[in-house]
C-alpha positions as CSV (number, residue, x, y, z in Angstrom):
1,M,72.4,-44.3,-19.2
2,T,70.1,-42.0,-21.3
3,D,70.4,-38.3,-20.6
4,V,67.0,-37.1,-19.7
5,V,67.0,-33.3,-20.3
6,I,64.6,-30.5,-19.3
7,A,64.1,-28.8,-22.7
8,G,61.4,-26.3,-21.6
9,I,60.2,-24.6,-18.5
10,G,57.1,-22.6,-17.7
11,Q,55.4,-21.1,-14.7
12,T,52.8,-18.8,-13.5
13,A,53.2,-16.2,-10.8
14,I,52.5,-17.7,-7.3
15,N,49.7,-15.8,-5.6
16,E,45.9,-15.8,-4.9
17,H,44.6,-16.1,-8.5
18,W,40.9,-15.2,-8.0
19,D,40.6,-14.4,-11.7
20,K,42.0,-17.7,-13.1
21,S,40.7,-21.3,-12.9
22,L,42.7,-24.4,-12.3
23,R,42.7,-25.3,-16.0
24,Q,43.8,-21.8,-17.0
25,L,46.8,-21.8,-14.6
26,G,47.9,-25.3,-15.8
27,V,47.5,-24.5,-19.5
28,E,49.4,-21.2,-19.1
29,A,52.4,-23.1,-17.6
30,I,52.2,-25.9,-20.2
31,Q,52.1,-23.5,-23.2
32,A,55.0,-21.5,-21.8
33,A,57.1,-24.7,-21.4
34,I,56.3,-25.9,-24.9
35,H,57.3,-22.5,-26.3
36,D,60.5,-22.5,-24.2
37,S,61.4,-25.9,-25.6
38,G,61.2,-24.6,-29.2
39,G,57.8,-26.2,-29.9
40,L,58.4,-29.9,-28.9
41,Q,55.1,-31.8,-28.8
42,P,54.5,-34.1,-25.8
43,Q,53.3,-37.6,-26.2
44,A,52.5,-38.0,-22.5
45,L,51.4,-35.7,-19.7
46,F,51.9,-36.2,-16.0
47,A,50.1,-33.8,-13.7
48,G,50.9,-33.3,-10.0
49,N,47.9,-32.2,-8.0
50,I,46.6,-32.9,-4.4
51,F,43.4,-31.0,-3.7
52,S,41.5,-30.2,-6.9
53,A,38.8,-32.8,-6.2
54,S,38.0,-31.3,-2.7
55,L,38.9,-27.6,-3.2
56,S,38.2,-27.1,-6.9
57,R,35.5,-29.8,-7.4
58,Q,37.6,-31.2,-10.3
59,A,39.1,-34.6,-10.6
60,H,40.7,-36.1,-13.8
61,V,43.1,-33.2,-13.9
62,G,45.6,-34.8,-16.3
63,V,42.9,-35.2,-19.0
64,L,41.5,-31.8,-18.3
65,L,44.8,-30.1,-18.9
66,A,45.7,-32.2,-22.0
67,D,42.3,-31.3,-23.4
68,F,42.5,-27.6,-22.9
69,A,46.2,-27.4,-23.9
70,G,45.4,-28.9,-27.3
71,L,47.1,-32.2,-26.6
72,R,44.0,-34.4,-27.1
73,G,44.7,-38.1,-27.6
74,I,48.0,-38.3,-25.7
75,E,48.6,-40.3,-22.5
76,A,47.6,-38.2,-19.5
77,V,47.4,-39.1,-15.9
78,T,47.3,-37.3,-12.5
79,V,49.9,-38.2,-9.8
80,E,49.1,-37.6,-6.1
81,A,51.6,-37.9,-3.3
82,A,50.5,-35.1,-1.0
83,G,53.0,-32.3,-1.0
84,A,55.4,-34.4,-3.0
85,S,52.8,-34.7,-5.9
86,G,54.8,-32.5,-8.3
87,G,58.0,-34.2,-7.5
88,A,56.3,-37.6,-8.0
89,A,54.9,-36.4,-11.4
90,L,58.4,-35.4,-12.4
91,R,59.7,-38.9,-11.4
92,Q,57.0,-40.5,-13.7
93,G,57.9,-38.2,-16.6
94,Y,61.6,-39.0,-16.1
95,L,60.8,-42.8,-16.1
96,A,58.8,-42.4,-19.3
97,I,61.6,-40.8,-21.2
98,Q,64.4,-42.9,-19.6
99,S,62.6,-46.1,-20.6
100,G,62.0,-45.0,-24.1
101,M,58.2,-45.3,-23.8
102,A,58.0,-41.6,-24.8
103,D,60.3,-39.2,-26.6
104,V,58.8,-36.1,-25.2
105,A,56.7,-35.6,-22.0
106,V,55.2,-32.7,-20.3
107,V,55.2,-32.6,-16.5
108,V,52.8,-30.1,-14.9
109,G,52.0,-29.2,-11.3
110,V,48.9,-27.1,-10.6
111,E,46.8,-26.2,-7.5
112,K,44.1,-23.7,-6.5
113,M,44.5,-23.5,-2.8
114,T,42.8,-20.2,-1.9
115,D,39.3,-20.5,-3.3
116,V,38.2,-22.3,-0.1
117,I,39.1,-21.0,3.4
118,G,38.4,-21.9,7.0
119,A,37.2,-25.3,8.2
120,A,36.7,-26.7,4.7
121,S,40.3,-25.8,3.8
122,E,41.7,-27.4,7.0
123,T,39.6,-30.5,6.4
124,A,41.1,-30.9,2.9
125,L,44.7,-30.3,4.1
126,A,44.3,-32.9,6.8
127,T,43.5,-35.6,4.2
128,V,47.3,-36.0,3.6
129,S,47.7,-37.4,7.1
130,D,46.4,-40.7,8.5
131,S,42.7,-40.3,8.5
132,D,41.9,-43.0,11.0
133,F,44.5,-42.1,13.6
134,E,45.5,-38.4,13.1
135,A,43.0,-36.4,11.2
136,V,40.0,-37.9,13.0
137,Q,41.5,-36.5,16.3
138,G,41.6,-33.0,14.8
139,L,45.3,-33.0,14.1
140,T,46.2,-30.5,11.3
141,P,49.4,-30.4,9.3
142,A,50.4,-27.2,11.1
143,G,49.7,-28.8,14.5
144,Q,51.7,-31.8,13.5
145,A,54.6,-29.7,12.5
146,A,54.3,-27.7,15.8
147,L,54.6,-31.0,17.8
148,L,57.7,-32.0,15.9
149,M,59.2,-28.5,16.3
150,R,58.5,-28.5,20.1
151,R,60.1,-32.0,20.5
152,Y,63.1,-30.8,18.4
153,M,63.6,-27.7,20.5
154,H,63.4,-29.8,23.7
155,E,65.8,-32.5,22.5
156,Y,68.4,-30.1,21.1
157,H,68.0,-27.1,23.5
158,V,67.1,-24.7,20.6
159,P,66.3,-21.2,21.7
160,A,62.9,-19.6,21.0
161,D,64.3,-17.7,18.0
162,G,66.4,-20.6,16.8
163,F,64.4,-21.2,13.6
164,A,64.3,-17.5,12.5
165,G,67.2,-18.0,10.0
166,F,65.0,-20.1,7.7
167,A,62.4,-17.4,7.3
168,L,65.0,-14.7,7.0
169,A,66.8,-16.4,4.2
170,A,63.6,-17.4,2.4
171,H,62.2,-13.9,2.4
172,A,65.5,-12.3,1.4
173,H,65.6,-14.6,-1.6
174,G,61.9,-14.1,-2.3
175,A,62.6,-10.4,-2.7
176,G,64.6,-11.1,-5.8
177,N,62.0,-13.4,-7.4
178,P,59.5,-11.5,-9.5
179,R,57.0,-14.4,-9.4
180,A,57.1,-14.9,-5.6
181,M,54.0,-14.3,-3.5
182,F,56.0,-12.3,-0.9
183,R,58.8,-10.1,-2.2
184,R,60.0,-8.3,1.0
185,A,62.8,-9.2,3.3
186,I,62.2,-9.5,7.0
187,N,64.5,-9.0,10.0
188,A,64.8,-10.9,13.3
189,E,62.6,-8.4,15.1
190,T,59.7,-9.0,12.6
191,Y,60.1,-12.8,13.1
192,A,60.0,-12.4,17.0
193,R,56.8,-10.3,16.8
194,A,54.9,-12.8,14.6
195,E,51.7,-14.3,15.8
196,M,51.6,-18.0,16.7
197,V,50.0,-20.4,14.4
198,S,50.4,-23.4,16.7
199,E,52.9,-22.9,19.4
200,P,55.9,-22.8,18.9
201,L,55.2,-22.5,15.2
202,N,54.7,-18.9,14.3
203,M,53.4,-17.2,11.1
204,F,56.9,-17.1,9.6
205,D,57.6,-20.8,10.3
206,A,54.7,-21.8,8.0
207,A,54.5,-21.4,4.2
208,P,51.4,-19.6,2.9
209,N,49.0,-21.6,0.8
210,A,48.9,-20.3,-2.8
211,D,47.6,-20.8,-6.3
212,G,49.8,-21.5,-9.3
213,A,51.3,-23.9,-11.8
214,A,54.6,-24.9,-13.3
215,A,55.5,-27.1,-16.2
216,L,58.5,-28.9,-17.7
217,I,59.2,-30.5,-21.2
218,L,61.3,-33.6,-20.9
219,T,63.1,-35.4,-23.7
220,R,66.4,-37.2,-24.5
221,R,69.6,-35.3,-25.1
222,S,70.0,-37.2,-28.4
223,L,66.8,-35.6,-29.7
224,M,67.8,-32.0,-28.9
225,P,69.0,-29.7,-31.7
226,K,72.6,-28.7,-31.5
227,D,71.7,-25.0,-31.7
228,F,69.2,-25.1,-28.8
229,K,68.9,-21.6,-27.4
230,H,69.5,-22.6,-23.7
231,P,72.3,-24.4,-21.8
232,L,71.1,-28.0,-21.4
233,V,70.1,-29.2,-18.0
234,A,69.8,-33.0,-17.3
235,I,68.1,-35.0,-14.6
236,A,71.2,-36.8,-13.3
237,G,69.5,-38.5,-10.4
238,S,65.9,-39.3,-9.5
239,A,64.6,-41.2,-6.5
240,I,61.5,-41.6,-4.3
241,S,61.2,-43.1,-0.9
242,T,58.4,-43.5,1.7
243,D,58.1,-43.8,5.4
244,M,55.2,-44.6,7.8
245,L,52.2,-42.3,7.2
246,A,51.3,-41.8,10.9
247,L,54.0,-40.2,13.0
248,H,53.3,-42.3,16.1
249,D,54.3,-45.4,14.1
250,R,57.8,-44.2,13.6
251,H,60.7,-45.3,15.7
252,D,62.3,-41.9,15.5
253,L,60.1,-38.8,15.2
254,L,63.1,-36.5,14.5
255,H,64.6,-38.4,11.6
256,F,63.2,-38.1,8.1
257,E,64.3,-41.6,6.9
258,S,62.7,-41.2,3.5
259,V,64.8,-38.1,2.9
260,Q,68.0,-40.0,3.8
261,I,67.1,-42.9,1.5
262,S,66.0,-40.8,-1.5
263,T,68.9,-38.4,-1.2
264,A,71.4,-41.3,-1.1
265,K,69.8,-43.0,-4.1
266,A,69.7,-39.8,-6.2
267,L,73.3,-39.0,-5.4
268,R,74.4,-42.5,-6.3
269,Q,72.6,-42.4,-9.6
270,A,74.1,-39.0,-10.4
271,E,77.6,-40.3,-9.4
272,I,78.3,-37.3,-7.2
273,S,78.9,-36.7,-3.5
274,L,76.9,-34.5,-1.3
275,D,79.6,-31.8,-1.2
276,Q,79.2,-31.3,-5.0
277,V,75.6,-30.1,-4.6
278,G,75.8,-26.4,-5.3
279,F,72.3,-25.5,-3.9
280,F,69.4,-27.2,-2.3
281,E,65.7,-26.5,-2.9
282,Y,64.2,-28.1,0.2
283,H,60.6,-28.4,1.1
284,D,60.2,-25.7,3.7
285,A,56.4,-26.0,4.2
286,Y,57.4,-25.5,7.9
287,S,60.8,-24.4,9.3
288,I,61.1,-27.7,11.2
289,F,60.9,-29.6,7.9
290,A,63.8,-27.6,6.5
291,A,66.0,-28.4,9.6
292,L,65.1,-32.1,9.6
293,S,65.7,-32.4,5.8
294,L,69.1,-30.8,6.0
295,E,70.0,-33.3,8.7
296,A,68.6,-36.4,7.1
297,A,70.1,-35.5,3.7
298,G,73.5,-35.3,5.4
299,F,74.3,-31.6,5.2
300,A,74.2,-31.2,9.0
301,P,74.6,-33.5,12.0
302,R,71.5,-34.4,14.1
303,G,70.2,-31.4,16.0
304,Q,72.4,-29.0,14.0
305,G,70.2,-28.2,11.0
306,W,68.8,-25.0,12.6
307,K,72.3,-23.7,13.2
308,M,73.0,-23.7,9.4
309,A,70.2,-21.2,9.1
310,A,71.1,-19.2,12.2
311,D,74.7,-18.9,10.9
312,G,73.7,-17.6,7.4
313,M,74.9,-20.8,5.6
314,L,71.7,-21.0,3.6
315,E,71.9,-17.6,2.1
316,L,72.8,-17.0,-1.6
317,N,76.4,-16.3,-0.6
318,G,76.5,-19.0,2.1
319,K,78.0,-22.5,2.1
320,L,74.8,-24.2,0.9
321,P,72.3,-21.8,-0.7
322,C,68.8,-23.0,-0.1
323,A,65.3,-21.9,-1.2
324,T,67.1,-19.7,-3.7
325,M,64.0,-18.2,-5.2
326,G,62.2,-17.9,-1.9
327,G,61.2,-21.5,-1.2
328,L,57.7,-22.4,-0.2
329,K,57.9,-19.8,2.6
330,A,58.3,-16.7,0.5
331,R,57.5,-17.8,-3.0
332,G,54.4,-19.5,-1.7
333,N,53.1,-23.1,-1.4
334,P,50.9,-24.1,-4.4
335,G,50.4,-27.7,-3.2
336,G,50.8,-30.2,-6.1
337,A,52.8,-27.7,-8.1
338,V,55.7,-27.4,-5.7
339,G,58.0,-30.2,-7.0
340,V,57.6,-29.0,-10.6
341,L,58.1,-25.4,-9.5
342,Q,61.3,-26.3,-7.7
343,A,62.6,-27.9,-10.9
344,V,61.8,-24.8,-12.9
345,E,63.6,-22.6,-10.4
346,A,66.6,-25.0,-10.4
347,V,66.8,-24.9,-14.2
348,L,66.8,-21.1,-14.1
349,Q,69.8,-21.3,-11.7
350,L,71.7,-23.7,-13.9
351,R,70.9,-21.9,-17.1
352,G,72.0,-18.6,-15.6
353,G,68.5,-17.1,-15.7
354,A,67.8,-16.5,-12.0
355,G,68.3,-12.7,-12.2
356,A,69.0,-11.1,-8.9
357,N,69.3,-14.5,-7.2
358,Q,71.7,-16.0,-9.7
359,L,74.4,-18.3,-8.2
360,N,77.7,-18.5,-10.1
361,G,79.8,-21.5,-11.1
362,I,77.1,-24.1,-10.1
363,R,76.9,-27.4,-11.9
364,Y,74.6,-29.5,-9.7
365,G,71.5,-28.6,-7.8
366,M,69.3,-30.8,-5.6
367,I,65.5,-30.4,-5.3
368,Q,63.3,-32.3,-2.9
369,S,59.6,-32.3,-2.2
370,L,57.9,-33.9,0.8
371,G,54.5,-35.5,1.2
372,G,53.4,-34.7,4.8
373,P,56.2,-34.9,7.4
374,A,58.4,-36.8,4.8
375,S,56.0,-39.7,4.6
376,T,57.1,-39.4,0.9
377,A,60.3,-37.8,-0.2
378,V,61.2,-37.2,-3.9
379,T,64.7,-36.1,-4.7
380,H,66.2,-35.1,-8.0
381,I,69.7,-34.0,-8.9
382,L,69.8,-31.6,-11.8
383,E,73.1,-31.1,-13.8
384,K,74.2,-28.4,-16.2
385,L,75.6,-30.2,-19.2
386,D,78.8,-29.1,-21.0
């Protein structure tokens, strides 16, 4: 099988970028990735984005970014899969290189989440759920996550502070990420005092919406110069799976089946076992998503995912470091950029460029982005090559 490698990475800071437009953020990340690759020129562009049409009044994002990045004439499309949009764009870029239809591709994720606030923002966010049966009833993504969290706590007898470990680990890791939105660690008392967003979901159980962009340059290993300045990182496994869009249609509310399927497929393609995964960048838009993802992926038994966080197993020195650069919770949640940003952060870990958050002796990392409550799950296994 062809080695698809990530030859270049680029990202913006994740924050509220009042002074930058959607296109400026995207082009900044693209140009940084091209420079990091040694100047490789893409023949295709795949852009992950969710809300630009509703929040930024801009559709046709792939073409917009190709145009303003000076890549006119290349193939350019936008990929949308709710919160998994960036991961799905990466999947499309991977397939383009793997199939031989392109020699070099750029994958970019970009979102401007904070220019619209209040009811208009909530209306846009709700479009990722089932419009006819969920959004029309006033159910928001946070409300949906709160319902799942309440059911989980009831089923598995989780104490009120049971999910605190996810936020504590994320914010501790975010403190070491110079591009994170929040760079301060928190303690258990801070978590306990947090205001409720939608009971039992408190402020530290929900990732903050943010602006930002990230980009990757993909190519084949055979096309890379032998004197490339960075350690090579390959996409060893790539898989996407879906589940029912509306929660009430699922036979088991507390099992992310798409996570189970996509994880198993990606591991099988990479020809590794779960215990060889050195770190996991999960989609912690809400703490309950992190717990359910750990369980569905196979890292924890049913009802035990929260204990991994409570026992410190997800910290940088833990058994399975997760959200190693702060995750969505502390680094921020820039919508359609998330899946690409996870890949950038994973490449930094595997190259040895993660600074204060660097893990040692790691060969494989797993990244996973979710659309809604795992209505879509995209999983990639990244490998540091010899």
